[in-house]
C-alpha positions as CSV (number, residue, x, y, z in Angstrom):
1,M,0.0,0.0,0.0
2,G,3.0,2.3,0.5
3,M,1.4,3.8,3.6
4,S,3.1,6.4,5.8
5,N,3.5,5.6,9.5
6,F,1.0,7.3,11.8
7,N,2.0,10.9,12.6
8,P,-0.4,12.7,15.0
9,G,0.6,15.9,13.1
10,A,-0.6,14.6,9.8
11,M,-4.2,13.4,10.2
12,L,-7.5,13.6,8.3
13,S,-10.3,13.1,10.8
14,F,-13.6,12.0,9.3
15,D,-17.1,11.6,10.6
16,L,-20.6,11.0,9.1
17,E,-24.0,11.8,10.5
18,T,-26.6,9.8,8.7
19,T,-30.2,8.6,8.4
20,S,-29.7,5.2,10.2
21,A,-27.5,3.4,12.7
22,N,-27.4,0.5,10.3
23,P,-24.5,1.1,7.8
24,L,-26.2,-1.1,5.3
25,E,-29.1,1.3,4.9
26,A,-27.7,4.6,6.0
27,R,-27.5,7.7,3.7
28,I,-25.3,10.7,4.5
29,V,-26.8,13.8,6.2
30,T,-23.5,15.5,7.1
31,S,-19.9,14.6,6.2
32,A,-17.0,16.3,8.1
33,M,-13.4,16.0,7.2
34,V,-10.8,17.9,9.3
35,R,-7.3,18.0,7.9
36,I,-4.7,18.4,10.7
37,D,-1.2,19.3,9.7
38,A,1.7,21.7,10.7
39,S,-0.5,24.7,9.8
40,G,-3.3,23.7,12.1
41,A,-6.8,22.1,11.7
42,H,-8.8,22.8,8.5
43,P,-12.4,21.5,8.7
44,T,-14.7,20.9,5.8
45,E,-18.3,20.0,6.6
46,L,-20.9,19.2,3.9
47,L,-24.7,19.0,4.4
48,A,-26.4,16.6,2.1
49,D,-30.0,16.1,1.1
50,P,-30.1,12.4,1.6
51,G,-33.0,12.0,-0.8
52,V,-35.1,10.1,1.8
53,E,-36.9,11.1,5.0
54,I,-34.6,11.5,8.0
55,P,-36.2,9.2,10.6
56,E,-37.1,10.8,13.9
57,A,-34.5,8.7,15.8
58,A,-31.7,10.0,13.6
59,Q,-33.0,13.6,13.9
60,K,-32.8,13.2,17.7
61,V,-29.1,12.2,17.4
62,H,-27.9,15.0,15.1
63,G,-30.7,17.5,15.1
64,I,-31.1,17.8,11.3
65,T,-34.6,17.6,10.0
66,T,-35.7,16.3,6.6
67,E,-36.9,19.8,5.7
68,H,-33.7,21.5,6.7
69,A,-31.6,19.0,4.7
70,R,-33.9,19.4,1.6
71,E,-33.7,23.2,1.7
72,H,-30.0,23.6,2.5
73,G,-28.3,20.4,1.6
74,H,-26.2,19.6,-1.5
75,P,-27.2,16.7,-3.7
76,H,-26.3,13.4,-1.9
77,E,-24.1,12.1,-4.8
78,E,-22.1,15.3,-4.8
79,V,-21.4,15.0,-1.0
80,L,-20.5,11.4,-1.4
81,R,-18.1,12.1,-4.3
82,T,-16.4,15.0,-2.5
83,T,-16.0,12.9,0.7
84,V,-14.4,10.0,-1.1
85,E,-12.2,12.3,-3.2
86,T,-11.0,14.2,0.0
87,I,-10.2,10.9,1.8
88,R,-8.3,9.6,-1.2
89,A,-6.4,12.9,-1.5
90,G,-5.5,12.7,2.2
91,W,-4.1,9.2,1.8
92,K,-2.1,10.3,-1.2
93,D,-0.6,13.1,0.9
94,G,0.4,10.5,3.5
95,L,-2.2,11.5,6.1
96,T,-3.7,8.9,8.5
97,L,-7.5,8.7,8.4
98,I,-8.9,9.0,11.9
99,V,-12.4,7.4,12.1
100,F,-14.2,6.6,15.4
101,N,-15.8,3.2,14.8
102,A,-14.5,2.9,11.3
103,A,-16.5,-0.2,10.7
104,Y,-19.6,2.0,10.5
105,D,-18.5,5.1,8.5
106,L,-16.3,3.3,6.0
107,T,-19.0,0.6,5.4
108,V,-21.5,3.4,4.6
109,L,-19.0,4.7,2.0
110,R,-18.4,1.3,0.5
111,R,-22.1,0.5,0.2
112,L,-23.0,3.9,-1.3
113,T,-20.1,3.9,-3.8
114,G,-19.9,0.2,-4.6
115,D,-16.1,0.5,-5.0
116,F,-14.6,2.3,-2.0
117,T,-11.4,0.7,-0.9
118,V,-8.8,1.5,1.8
119,T,-5.6,2.6,0.2
120,G,-4.0,4.4,3.2
121,A,-3.7,4.1,6.9
122,V,-6.7,4.1,9.2
123,F,-6.6,4.8,13.0
124,D,-9.8,4.0,14.9
125,P,-9.7,5.4,18.4
126,F,-12.7,3.3,19.4
127,V,-10.9,0.0,18.4
128,V,-7.6,1.1,19.8
129,D,-9.2,1.9,23.2
130,K,-10.9,-1.5,23.3
131,L,-7.6,-3.2,22.6
132,K,-5.5,-1.2,24.9
133,D,-7.9,-1.0,27.8
134,R,-10.0,-4.0,27.3
135,Y,-11.6,-4.5,30.7
136,R,-12.4,-0.9,31.6
137,K,-16.0,-0.6,32.9
138,G,-18.5,1.8,31.3
139,K,-19.7,2.9,27.9
140,R,-17.3,3.8,25.1
141,T,-19.3,6.3,23.1
142,L,-17.3,9.2,21.7
143,S,-18.6,11.5,24.5
144,D,-17.6,8.9,27.2
145,M,-14.2,8.4,25.7
146,A,-13.6,12.2,25.4
147,S,-14.3,12.4,29.1
148,H,-12.1,9.4,29.9
149,Y,-9.1,10.8,27.9
150,G,-9.7,14.3,29.1
151,V,-10.2,15.9,25.7
152,R,-12.7,18.5,24.6
153,I,-15.8,17.6,22.6
154,D,-17.5,20.8,21.5
155,N,-21.0,19.6,20.5
156,A,-21.6,15.9,20.4
157,H,-23.1,14.5,17.2
158,E,-22.2,17.6,15.2
159,A,-20.0,16.1,12.6
160,T,-17.0,18.5,12.7
161,S,-17.0,18.5,16.6
162,D,-17.0,14.7,16.6
163,A,-14.2,14.5,14.0
164,L,-12.1,16.9,16.1
165,A,-12.8,15.0,19.3
166,A,-11.8,11.7,17.6
167,A,-8.5,13.3,16.5
168,R,-7.8,14.6,20.0
169,I,-8.5,11.1,21.5
170,A,-6.1,9.6,18.9
171,W,-3.4,12.1,19.8
172,K,-3.9,11.4,23.5
173,Q,-3.8,7.6,22.9
174,T,-0.3,7.9,21.3
175,K,0.9,9.7,24.5
176,I,-0.5,7.0,26.8
177,Y,0.5,4.1,24.4
178,P,3.7,5.3,22.6
179,D,4.2,1.9,21.0
180,L,1.4,2.9,18.6
181,L,3.9,5.3,17.0
182,E,6.6,2.7,16.8
183,M,4.5,0.5,14.6
184,S,4.6,0.8,10.8
185,A,1.3,1.8,9.2
186,E,0.9,-1.8,8.1
187,E,1.5,-3.1,11.6
188,L,-0.9,-0.6,13.1
189,M,-3.6,-1.7,10.6
190,E,-2.9,-5.3,11.3
191,F,-3.0,-4.7,15.1
192,Q,-6.5,-3.1,14.8
193,A,-7.9,-5.6,12.2
194,V,-6.7,-8.7,14.1
195,G,-7.7,-7.3,17.5
196,Y,-11.1,-6.3,16.3
197,Y,-11.6,-9.8,14.7
198,E,-10.6,-11.6,17.9
199,M,-12.9,-9.3,20.1
200,Q,-15.9,-9.9,17.8
201,V,-15.4,-13.7,17.7
202,E,-15.2,-13.7,21.5
203,F,-18.4,-11.6,21.6
204,Q,-20.1,-14.1,19.2
205,R,-19.1,-16.9,21.5
206,Y,-20.5,-15.1,24.5
207,L,-23.8,-14.6,22.8
208,R,-24.1,-18.2,21.7
209,N,-23.2,-19.5,25.2
210,R,-26.3,-17.5,26.4
211,D,-28.5,-18.8,23.5
212,R,-28.7,-15.3,22.0
213,D,-28.5,-14.4,18.3
214,A,-24.9,-13.7,17.2
215,S,-25.7,-13.5,13.5
216,D,-25.4,-9.7,13.4
217,V,-21.8,-9.6,14.9
218,H,-19.4,-8.8,12.1
219,T,-15.7,-9.5,12.4
220,A,-14.1,-7.4,9.5
221,W,-12.4,-4.1,10.2
222,P,-12.2,-1.3,9.0
223,M,-15.4,-2.0,7.0
224,R,-17.7,-4.9,6.2
225,S,-19.3,-6.3,3.1
226,A,-23.1,-6.2,2.6
């Protein structure tokens, strides 16, 4: 892949707010990409008209109504195209893509484009946290983790704020776990993918042992197939 090693001073932090918590049916409502380099943080946030009704449950999460998105949003395909082009350009420039719970956001992109592939490094603060601090009690939402790591989250579920918070958590994780910076990009990707797989297999086993449905537990990271 020719990936650059993870450099906390060369990141592209990415977050989607969508119409559904299911990545296999979600459409984009907002897409935020924050480029972080030596000159500072440079955010881009795009509002899309998803072309469908935004369910009430999704509106409660991000606060964007169907009417607002229709009136002010860009065409969905345009937002999708710009998002993918920005991510690919970031990878080409050697930036690491920061995505909190990458298996969700990147799966959405793959499903919507049909051909999205990972061609650069991905750092998922959610997965890294679960692998490095596996038995910590409590929730691991972005807000909970921002509190745990002592970083600022300006406005939870506003895409740019979430992307910035994810980047701050990633930066803090490299201070607490400096071995993350000693890995090559390929080693870092393997650490996350293998660790995620093992955790999900363990979770499947836990569910089956309690006679619960484990069919919706997916083991692939950073994204899954339909």
